[in-house]
Jmol script that loads the backbone (N, CA, C; Angstrom):
load data "model"
ATOM      1  N   UNK A   1       0.840  -1.192   0.000  1.00  0.00           N
ATOM      2  CA  UNK A   1       0.000   0.000   0.000  1.00  0.00           C
ATOM      3  C   UNK A   1       0.880   1.249   0.000  1.00  0.00           C
ATOM      4  N   UNK A   2       0.470   2.265  -0.735  1.00  0.00           N
ATOM      5  CA  UNK A   2       1.244   3.503  -0.808  1.00  0.00           C
ATOM      6  C   UNK A   2       1.154   4.249   0.513  1.00  0.00           C
ATOM      7  N   UNK A   3       2.226   4.962   0.857  1.00  0.00           N
ATOM      8  CA  UNK A   3       2.138   5.740   2.072  1.00  0.00           C
ATOM      9  C   UNK A   3       1.413   7.058   1.794  1.00  0.00           C
ATOM     10  N   UNK A   4       1.125   7.792   2.877  1.00  0.00           N
ATOM     11  CA  UNK A   4       0.326   9.013   2.803  1.00  0.00           C
ATOM     12  C   UNK A   4       0.915  10.047   1.850  1.00  0.00           C
ATOM     13  N   UNK A   5       2.245  10.255   1.905  1.00  0.00           N
ATOM     14  CA  UNK A   5       2.856  11.279   1.056  1.00  0.00           C
ATOM     15  C   UNK A   5       2.778  10.894  -0.425  1.00  0.00           C
ATOM     16  N   UNK A   6       2.892   9.610  -0.733  1.00  0.00           N
ATOM     17  CA  UNK A   6       2.751   9.176  -2.122  1.00  0.00           C
ATOM     18  C   UNK A   6       1.331   9.424  -2.609  1.00  0.00           C
ATOM     19  N   UNK A   7       0.356   9.092  -1.780  1.00  0.00           N
ATOM     20  CA  UNK A   7      -1.044   9.321  -2.147  1.00  0.00           C
ATOM     21  C   UNK A   7      -1.302  10.809  -2.362  1.00  0.00           C
ATOM     22  N   UNK A   8      -0.724  11.655  -1.500  1.00  0.00           N
ATOM     23  CA  UNK A   8      -0.893  13.096  -1.640  1.00  0.00           C
ATOM     24  C   UNK A   8      -0.243  13.595  -2.927  1.00  0.00           C
ATOM     25  N   UNK A   9       0.938  13.087  -3.252  1.00  0.00           N
ATOM     26  CA  UNK A   9       1.623  13.496  -4.482  1.00  0.00           C
ATOM     27  C   UNK A   9       0.811  13.119  -5.709  1.00  0.00           C
ATOM     28  N   UNK A  10       0.317  11.894  -5.717  1.00  0.00           N
ATOM     29  CA  UNK A  10      -0.485  11.431  -6.857  1.00  0.00           C
ATOM     30  C   UNK A  10      -1.770  12.243  -6.955  1.00  0.00           C
ATOM     31  N   UNK A  11      -2.430  12.486  -5.836  1.00  0.00           N
ATOM     32  CA  UNK A  11      -3.671  13.267  -5.826  1.00  0.00           C
ATOM     33  C   UNK A  11      -3.405  14.688  -6.338  1.00  0.00           C
ATOM     34  N   UNK A  12      -2.288  15.268  -5.912  1.00  0.00           N
ATOM     35  CA  UNK A  12      -1.922  16.610  -6.362  1.00  0.00           C
ATOM     36  C   UNK A  12      -1.714  16.653  -7.879  1.00  0.00           C
ATOM     37  N   UNK A  13      -1.036  15.647  -8.410  1.00  0.00           N
ATOM     38  CA  UNK A  13      -0.806  15.579  -9.858  1.00  0.00           C
ATOM     39  C   UNK A  13      -2.120  15.427 -10.605  1.00  0.00           C
ATOM     40  N   UNK A  14      -2.993  14.564 -10.104  1.00  0.00           N
ATOM     41  CA  UNK A  14      -4.297  14.373 -10.746  1.00  0.00           C
ATOM     42  C   UNK A  14      -5.112  15.659 -10.703  1.00  0.00           C
ATOM     43  N   UNK A  15      -5.101  16.359  -9.569  1.00  0.00           N
ATOM     44  CA  UNK A  15      -5.815  17.631  -9.461  1.00  0.00           C
ATOM     45  C   UNK A  15      -5.296  18.645 -10.472  1.00  0.00           C
ATOM     46  N   UNK A  16      -3.984  18.708 -10.624  1.00  0.00           N
ATOM     47  CA  UNK A  16      -3.393  19.638 -11.599  1.00  0.00           C
ATOM     48  C   UNK A  16      -3.829  19.283 -13.023  1.00  0.00           C
ATOM     49  N   UNK A  17      -3.817  17.985 -13.326  1.00  0.00           N
ATOM     50  CA  UNK A  17      -4.231  17.551 -14.665  1.00  0.00           C
ATOM     51  C   UNK A  17      -5.708  17.869 -14.916  1.00  0.00           C
ATOM     52  N   UNK A  18      -6.533  17.738 -13.903  1.00  0.00           N
ATOM     53  CA  UNK A  18      -7.947  18.066 -14.056  1.00  0.00           C
ATOM     54  C   UNK A  18      -8.144  19.557 -14.293  1.00  0.00           C
ATOM     55  N   UNK A  19      -7.351  20.385 -13.612  1.00  0.00           N
ATOM     56  CA  UNK A  19      -7.436  21.835 -13.855  1.00  0.00           C
ATOM     57  C   UNK A  19      -7.002  22.164 -15.281  1.00  0.00           C
ATOM     58  N   UNK A  20      -5.943  21.498 -15.750  1.00  0.00           N
ATOM     59  CA  UNK A  20      -5.489  21.713 -17.134  1.00  0.00           C
ATOM     60  C   UNK A  20      -6.590  21.307 -18.110  1.00  0.00           C
ATOM     61  N   UNK A  21      -7.222  20.184 -17.836  1.00  0.00           N
ATOM     62  CA  UNK A  21      -8.325  19.719 -18.679  1.00  0.00           C
ATOM     63  C   UNK A  21      -9.422  20.789 -18.757  1.00  0.00           C
ATOM     64  N   UNK A  22      -9.755  21.392 -17.626  1.00  0.00           N
ATOM     65  CA  UNK A  22     -10.753  22.461 -17.610  1.00  0.00           C
ATOM     66  C   UNK A  22     -10.295  23.674 -18.394  1.00  0.00           C
ATOM     67  N   UNK A  23      -9.010  24.009 -18.277  1.00  0.00           N
ATOM     68  CA  UNK A  23      -8.483  25.143 -19.034  1.00  0.00           C
ATOM     69  C   UNK A  23      -8.581  24.886 -20.534  1.00  0.00           C
ATOM     70  N   UNK A  24      -8.285  23.664 -20.956  1.00  0.00           N
ATOM     71  CA  UNK A  24      -8.340  23.333 -22.384  1.00  0.00           C
ATOM     72  C   UNK A  24      -9.788  23.397 -22.880  1.00  0.00           C
ATOM     73  N   UNK A  25     -10.721  22.919 -22.076  1.00  0.00           N
ATOM     74  CA  UNK A  25     -12.133  23.045 -22.465  1.00  0.00           C
ATOM     75  C   UNK A  25     -12.522  24.513 -22.609  1.00  0.00           C
ATOM     76  N   UNK A  26     -12.013  25.341 -21.692  1.00  0.00           N
ATOM     77  CA  UNK A  26     -12.267  26.780 -21.794  1.00  0.00           C
ATOM     78  C   UNK A  26     -11.675  27.362 -23.068  1.00  0.00           C
ATOM     79  N   UNK A  27     -10.498  26.901 -23.452  1.00  0.00           N
ATOM     80  CA  UNK A  27      -9.881  27.351 -24.705  1.00  0.00           C
ATOM     81  C   UNK A  27     -10.739  26.976 -25.915  1.00  0.00           C
ATOM     82  N   UNK A  28     -11.260  25.754 -25.903  1.00  0.00           N
ATOM     83  CA  UNK A  28     -12.123  25.315 -27.006  1.00  0.00           C
ATOM     84  C   UNK A  28     -13.322  26.244 -27.139  1.00  0.00           C
ATOM     85  N   UNK A  29     -13.915  26.592 -26.005  1.00  0.00           N
ATOM     86  CA  UNK A  29     -15.074  27.482 -26.030  1.00  0.00           C
ATOM     87  C   UNK A  29     -14.687  28.867 -26.521  1.00  0.00           C
ATOM     88  N   UNK A  30     -13.538  29.346 -26.103  1.00  0.00           N
ATOM     89  CA  UNK A  30     -13.075  30.657 -26.555  1.00  0.00           C
ATOM     90  C   UNK A  30     -12.934  30.683 -28.070  1.00  0.00           C
ATOM     91  N   UNK A  31     -12.357  29.630 -28.639  1.00  0.00           N
ATOM     92  CA  UNK A  31     -12.188  29.559 -30.094  1.00  0.00           C
ATOM     93  C   UNK A  31     -13.551  29.484 -30.773  1.00  0.00           C
ATOM     94  N   UNK A  32     -14.432  28.635 -30.247  1.00  0.00           N
ATOM     95  CA  UNK A  32     -15.782  28.510 -30.824  1.00  0.00           C
ATOM     96  C   UNK A  32     -16.534  29.828 -30.789  1.00  0.00           C
ATOM     97  N   UNK A  33     -16.352  30.587 -29.718  1.00  0.00           N
ATOM     98  CA  UNK A  33     -17.043  31.865 -29.555  1.00  0.00           C
ATOM     99  C   UNK A  33     -16.387  32.993 -30.324  1.00  0.00           C
ATOM    100  N   UNK A  34     -15.254  32.717 -30.966  1.00  0.00           N
ATOM    101  CA  UNK A  34     -14.574  33.740 -31.751  1.00  0.00           C
ATOM    102  C   UNK A  34     -13.919  34.816 -30.913  1.00  0.00           C
ATOM    103  N   UNK A  35     -13.431  34.444 -29.737  1.00  0.00           N
ATOM    104  CA  UNK A  35     -12.789  35.416 -28.850  1.00  0.00           C
ATOM    105  C   UNK A  35     -11.516  35.956 -29.478  1.00  0.00           C
ATOM    106  N   UNK A  36     -11.060  37.069 -28.954  1.00  0.00           N
ATOM    107  CA  UNK A  36      -9.860  37.756 -29.426  1.00  0.00           C
ATOM    108  C   UNK A  36      -8.647  36.823 -29.368  1.00  0.00           C
ATOM    109  N   UNK A  37      -7.842  36.855 -30.428  1.00  0.00           N
ATOM    110  CA  UNK A  37      -6.662  36.004 -30.512  1.00  0.00           C
ATOM    111  C   UNK A  37      -5.685  36.226 -29.377  1.00  0.00           C
ATOM    112  N   UNK A  38      -5.537  37.463 -28.938  1.00  0.00           N
ATOM    113  CA  UNK A  38      -4.630  37.757 -27.825  1.00  0.00           C
ATOM    114  C   UNK A  38      -5.075  37.089 -26.542  1.00  0.00           C
ATOM    115  N   UNK A  39      -6.373  37.097 -26.286  1.00  0.00           N
ATOM    116  CA  UNK A  39      -6.913  36.430 -25.095  1.00  0.00           C
ATOM    117  C   UNK A  39      -6.673  34.924 -25.171  1.00  0.00           C
ATOM    118  N   UNK A  40      -6.883  34.362 -26.361  1.00  0.00           N
ATOM    119  CA  UNK A  40      -6.680  32.920 -26.556  1.00  0.00           C
ATOM    120  C   UNK A  40      -5.220  32.563 -26.330  1.00  0.00           C
ATOM    121  N   UNK A  41      -4.318  33.374 -26.885  1.00  0.00           N
ATOM    122  CA  UNK A  41      -2.890  33.095 -26.709  1.00  0.00           C
ATOM    123  C   UNK A  41      -2.461  33.214 -25.255  1.00  0.00           C
ATOM    124  N   UNK A  42      -3.043  34.151 -24.530  1.00  0.00           N
ATOM    125  CA  UNK A  42      -2.752  34.284 -23.103  1.00  0.00           C
ATOM    126  C   UNK A  42      -3.165  33.017 -22.361  1.00  0.00           C
ATOM    127  N   UNK A  43      -4.331  32.482 -22.690  1.00  0.00           N
ATOM    128  CA  UNK A  43      -4.805  31.262 -22.047  1.00  0.00           C
ATOM    129  C   UNK A  43      -3.967  30.051 -22.464  1.00  0.00           C
ATOM    130  N   UNK A  44      -3.540  30.022 -23.713  1.00  0.00           N
ATOM    131  CA  UNK A  44      -2.659  28.941 -24.164  1.00  0.00           C
ATOM    132  C   UNK A  44      -1.358  28.985 -23.373  1.00  0.00           C
ATOM    133  N   UNK A  45      -0.836  30.172 -23.150  1.00  0.00           N
ATOM    134  CA  UNK A  45       0.383  30.321 -22.362  1.00  0.00           C
ATOM    135  C   UNK A  45       0.171  29.785 -20.947  1.00  0.00           C
ATOM    136  N   UNK A  46      -0.992  30.046 -20.369  1.00  0.00           N
ATOM    137  CA  UNK A  46      -1.298  29.541 -19.028  1.00  0.00           C
ATOM    138  C   UNK A  46      -1.360  28.017 -19.020  1.00  0.00           C
ATOM    139  N   UNK A  47      -1.953  27.429 -20.058  1.00  0.00           N
ATOM    140  CA  UNK A  47      -2.037  25.967 -20.152  1.00  0.00           C
ATOM    141  C   UNK A  47      -0.638  25.373 -20.305  1.00  0.00           C
ATOM    142  N   UNK A  48       0.180  25.986 -21.131  1.00  0.00           N
ATOM    143  CA  UNK A  48       1.541  25.485 -21.308  1.00  0.00           C
ATOM    144  C   UNK A  48       2.324  25.546 -19.997  1.00  0.00           C
ATOM    145  N   UNK A  49       2.169  26.643 -19.274  1.00  0.00           N
ATOM    146  CA  UNK A  49       2.843  26.773 -17.982  1.00  0.00           C
ATOM    147  C   UNK A  49       2.368  25.720 -16.993  1.00  0.00           C
ATOM    148  N   UNK A  50       1.058  25.503 -16.944  1.00  0.00           N
ATOM    149  CA  UNK A  50       0.503  24.505 -16.038  1.00  0.00           C
ATOM    150  C   UNK A  50       0.975  23.104 -16.419  1.00  0.00           C
ATOM    151  N   UNK A  51       1.030  22.830 -17.715  1.00  0.00           N
ATOM    152  CA  UNK A  51       1.500  21.527 -18.188  1.00  0.00           C
ATOM    153  C   UNK A  51       2.973  21.338 -17.822  1.00  0.00           C
ATOM    154  N   UNK A  52       3.737  22.387 -17.967  1.00  0.00           N
ATOM    155  CA  UNK A  52       5.159  22.333 -17.617  1.00  0.00           C
ATOM    156  C   UNK A  52       5.334  22.040 -16.121  1.00  0.00           C
ATOM    157  N   UNK A  53       4.508  22.699 -15.294  1.00  0.00           N
ATOM    158  CA  UNK A  53       4.610  22.484 -13.848  1.00  0.00           C
ATOM    159  C   UNK A  53       4.199  21.065 -13.464  1.00  0.00           C
ATOM    160  N   UNK A  54       3.184  20.520 -14.115  1.00  0.00           N
ATOM    161  CA  UNK A  54       2.780  19.154 -13.783  1.00  0.00           C
ATOM    162  C   UNK A  54       3.853  18.172 -14.255  1.00  0.00           C
ATOM    163  N   UNK A  55       4.504  18.459 -15.353  1.00  0.00           N
ATOM    164  CA  UNK A  55       5.618  17.607 -15.798  1.00  0.00           C
ATOM    165  C   UNK A  55       6.733  17.626 -14.757  1.00  0.00           C
ATOM    166  N   UNK A  56       6.991  18.790 -14.190  1.00  0.00           N
ATOM    167  CA  UNK A  56       7.994  18.901 -13.130  1.00  0.00           C
ATOM    168  C   UNK A  56       7.590  18.119 -11.891  1.00  0.00           C
ATOM    169  N   UNK A  57       6.313  18.175 -11.542  1.00  0.00           N
ATOM    170  CA  UNK A  57       5.833  17.431 -10.370  1.00  0.00           C
ATOM    171  C   UNK A  57       5.961  15.931 -10.599  1.00  0.00           C
ATOM    172  N   UNK A  58       5.648  15.475 -11.801  1.00  0.00           N
ATOM    173  CA  UNK A  58       5.769  14.052 -12.127  1.00  0.00           C
ATOM    174  C   UNK A  58       7.239  13.639 -12.107  1.00  0.00           C
ATOM    175  N   UNK A  59       8.095  14.466 -12.674  1.00  0.00           N
ATOM    176  CA  UNK A  59       9.533  14.184 -12.665  1.00  0.00           C
ATOM    177  C   UNK A  59      10.041  14.077 -11.236  1.00  0.00           C
ATOM    178  N   UNK A  60       9.665  15.029 -10.409  1.00  0.00           N
ATOM    179  CA  UNK A  60      10.089  15.033  -9.013  1.00  0.00           C
ATOM    180  C   UNK A  60       9.603  13.785  -8.286  1.00  0.00           C
ATOM    181  N   UNK A  61       8.339  13.455  -8.473  1.00  0.00           N
ATOM    182  CA  UNK A  61       7.761  12.284  -7.817  1.00  0.00           C
ATOM    183  C   UNK A  61       8.527  11.016  -8.194  1.00  0.00           C
ATOM    184  N   UNK A  62       8.763  10.828  -9.469  1.00  0.00           N
ATOM    185  CA  UNK A  62       9.410   9.600  -9.908  1.00  0.00           C
ATOM    186  C   UNK A  62      10.898   9.567  -9.560  1.00  0.00           C
ATOM    187  N   UNK A  63      11.569  10.699  -9.638  1.00  0.00           N
ATOM    188  CA  UNK A  63      12.977  10.704  -9.265  1.00  0.00           C
ATOM    189  C   UNK A  63      13.138  10.358  -7.790  1.00  0.00           C
ATOM    190  N   UNK A  64      12.298  10.914  -6.941  1.00  0.00           N
ATOM    191  CA  UNK A  64      12.378  10.610  -5.512  1.00  0.00           C
ATOM    192  C   UNK A  64      12.003   9.157  -5.248  1.00  0.00           C
ATOM    193  N   UNK A  65      11.061   8.654  -6.017  1.00  0.00           N
ATOM    194  CA  UNK A  65      10.656   7.260  -5.876  1.00  0.00           C
ATOM    195  C   UNK A  65      11.818   6.325  -6.221  1.00  0.00           C
ATOM    196  N   UNK A  66      12.549   6.645  -7.277  1.00  0.00           N
ATOM    197  CA  UNK A  66      13.635   5.783  -7.727  1.00  0.00           C
ATOM    198  C   UNK A  66      14.864   5.871  -6.829  1.00  0.00           C
ATOM    199  N   UNK A  67      15.094   7.020  -6.238  1.00  0.00           N
ATOM    200  CA  UNK A  67      16.254   7.190  -5.373  1.00  0.00           C
ATOM    201  C   UNK A  67      16.065   6.397  -4.084  1.00  0.00           C
ATOM    202  N   UNK A  68      14.874   6.378  -3.571  1.00  0.00           N
ATOM    203  CA  UNK A  68      14.597   5.646  -2.341  1.00  0.00           C
ATOM    204  C   UNK A  68      14.741   6.518  -1.123  1.00  0.00           C
ATOM    205  N   UNK A  69      14.136   6.106  -0.064  1.00  0.00           N
ATOM    206  CA  UNK A  69      14.087   6.905   1.160  1.00  0.00           C
ATOM    207  C   UNK A  69      15.442   7.029   1.856  1.00  0.00           C
ATOM    208  N   UNK A  70      16.267   5.997   1.815  1.00  0.00           N
ATOM    209  CA  UNK A  70      17.510   5.979   2.560  1.00  0.00           C
ATOM    210  C   UNK A  70      18.462   7.094   2.205  1.00  0.00           C
ATOM    211  N   UNK A  71      18.695   7.341   0.928  1.00  0.00           N
ATOM    212  CA  UNK A  71      19.677   8.344   0.537  1.00  0.00           C
ATOM    213  C   UNK A  71      19.156   9.765   0.697  1.00  0.00           C
ATOM    214  N   UNK A  72      17.847   9.934   0.828  1.00  0.00           N
ATOM    215  CA  UNK A  72      17.315  11.281   1.028  1.00  0.00           C
ATOM    216  C   UNK A  72      17.485  11.754   2.467  1.00  0.00           C
ATOM    217  N   UNK A  73      17.877  10.857   3.355  1.00  0.00           N
ATOM    218  CA  UNK A  73      18.120  11.244   4.743  1.00  0.00           C
ATOM    219  C   UNK A  73      19.342  12.148   4.844  1.00  0.00           C
ATOM    220  N   UNK A  74      20.275  12.002   3.924  1.00  0.00           N
ATOM    221  CA  UNK A  74      21.468  12.847   3.891  1.00  0.00           C
ATOM    222  C   UNK A  74      21.101  14.185   3.252  1.00  0.00           C
ATOM    223  N   UNK A  75      21.219  15.302   3.985  1.00  0.00           N
ATOM    224  CA  UNK A  75      20.821  16.608   3.443  1.00  0.00           C
ATOM    225  C   UNK A  75      21.556  16.989   2.158  1.00  0.00           C
ATOM    226  N   UNK A  76      22.819  16.622   2.045  1.00  0.00           N
ATOM    227  CA  UNK A  76      23.583  16.956   0.834  1.00  0.00           C
ATOM    228  C   UNK A  76      23.023  16.214  -0.375  1.00  0.00           C
ATOM    229  N   UNK A  77      22.708  14.943  -0.199  1.00  0.00           N
ATOM    230  CA  UNK A  77      22.135  14.153  -1.288  1.00  0.00           C
ATOM    231  C   UNK A  77      20.755  14.685  -1.659  1.00  0.00           C
ATOM    232  N   UNK A  78      19.963  15.019  -0.662  1.00  0.00           N
ATOM    233  CA  UNK A  78      18.628  15.567  -0.910  1.00  0.00           C
ATOM    234  C   UNK A  78      18.728  16.887  -1.676  1.00  0.00           C
ATOM    235  N   UNK A  79      19.694  17.730  -1.318  1.00  0.00           N
ATOM    236  CA  UNK A  79      19.879  19.009  -2.007  1.00  0.00           C
ATOM    237  C   UNK A  79      20.314  18.803  -3.450  1.00  0.00           C
ATOM    238  N   UNK A  80      21.192  17.834  -3.680  1.00  0.00           N
ATOM    239  CA  UNK A  80      21.639  17.536  -5.044  1.00  0.00           C
ATOM    240  C   UNK A  80      20.483  17.002  -5.878  1.00  0.00           C
ATOM    241  N   UNK A  81      19.664  16.141  -5.280  1.00  0.00           N
ATOM    242  CA  UNK A  81      18.500  15.622  -6.005  1.00  0.00           C
ATOM    243  C   UNK A  81      17.549  16.758  -6.354  1.00  0.00           C
ATOM    244  N   UNK A  82      17.319  17.664  -5.407  1.00  0.00           N
ATOM    245  CA  UNK A  82      16.428  18.792  -5.676  1.00  0.00           C
ATOM    246  C   UNK A  82      16.987  19.677  -6.784  1.00  0.00           C
ATOM    247  N   UNK A  83      18.291  19.894  -6.796  1.00  0.00           N
ATOM    248  CA  UNK A  83      18.915  20.685  -7.862  1.00  0.00           C
ATOM    249  C   UNK A  83      18.726  20.005  -9.215  1.00  0.00           C
ATOM    250  N   UNK A  84      18.850  18.694  -9.250  1.00  0.00           N
ATOM    251  CA  UNK A  84      18.637  17.949 -10.489  1.00  0.00           C
ATOM    252  C   UNK A  84      17.185  18.051 -10.936  1.00  0.00           C
ATOM    253  N   UNK A  85      16.257  17.912 -10.007  1.00  0.00           N
ATOM    254  CA  UNK A  85      14.832  18.044 -10.330  1.00  0.00           C
ATOM    255  C   UNK A  85      14.555  19.439 -10.873  1.00  0.00           C
ATOM    256  N   UNK A  86      15.087  20.461 -10.216  1.00  0.00           N
ATOM    257  CA  UNK A  86      14.904  21.835 -10.681  1.00  0.00           C
ATOM    258  C   UNK A  86      15.435  22.035 -12.092  1.00  0.00           C
ATOM    259  N   UNK A  87      16.588  21.437 -12.388  1.00  0.00           N
ATOM    260  CA  UNK A  87      17.159  21.546 -13.728  1.00  0.00           C
ATOM    261  C   UNK A  87      16.246  20.882 -14.764  1.00  0.00           C
ATOM    262  N   UNK A  88      15.716  19.716 -14.441  1.00  0.00           N
ATOM    263  CA  UNK A  88      14.811  19.030 -15.367  1.00  0.00           C
ATOM    264  C   UNK A  88      13.546  19.833 -15.623  1.00  0.00           C
ATOM    265  N   UNK A  89      13.019  20.447 -14.573  1.00  0.00           N
ATOM    266  CA  UNK A  89      11.751  21.173 -14.745  1.00  0.00           C
ATOM    267  C   UNK A  89      11.935  22.473 -15.529  1.00  0.00           C
ATOM    268  N   UNK A  90      13.169  22.948 -15.663  1.00  0.00           N
ATOM    269  CA  UNK A  90      13.418  24.158 -16.442  1.00  0.00           C
ATOM    270  C   UNK A  90      13.571  23.867 -17.937  1.00  0.00           C
ATOM    271  N   UNK A  91      13.718  22.603 -18.290  1.00  0.00           N
ATOM    272  CA  UNK A  91      13.848  22.241 -19.705  1.00  0.00           C
ATOM    273  C   UNK A  91      12.531  22.477 -20.433  1.00  0.00           C
ATOM    274  N   UNK A  92      12.635  22.957 -21.648  1.00  0.00           N
ATOM    275  CA  UNK A  92      11.427  23.148 -22.479  1.00  0.00           C
ATOM    276  C   UNK A  92      11.406  22.175 -23.605  1.00  0.00           C
TER     277      UNK A  92
END
end "model"
wireframe off; spacefill off
backbone 0.3
color backbone group
């Protein structure tokens, strides 16, 4: 059985994906309604940012899962892992 923090991480990722899904539905409606292109592009930028952040959350979750609990007890190792996660999430 997954522990509480894993369940929270997965729930958080699912919640983010559901919000993105809602944003995309809103974009579809904006296009159907013939809204201003600038407004649509602003919303597309928001969706891209949200998608990027959820990709970072998934990367972080899986990297921590693969490293295991033991090595994260060392603050230096934990800091290096966080730096690596941060670098991955900055990639476009």
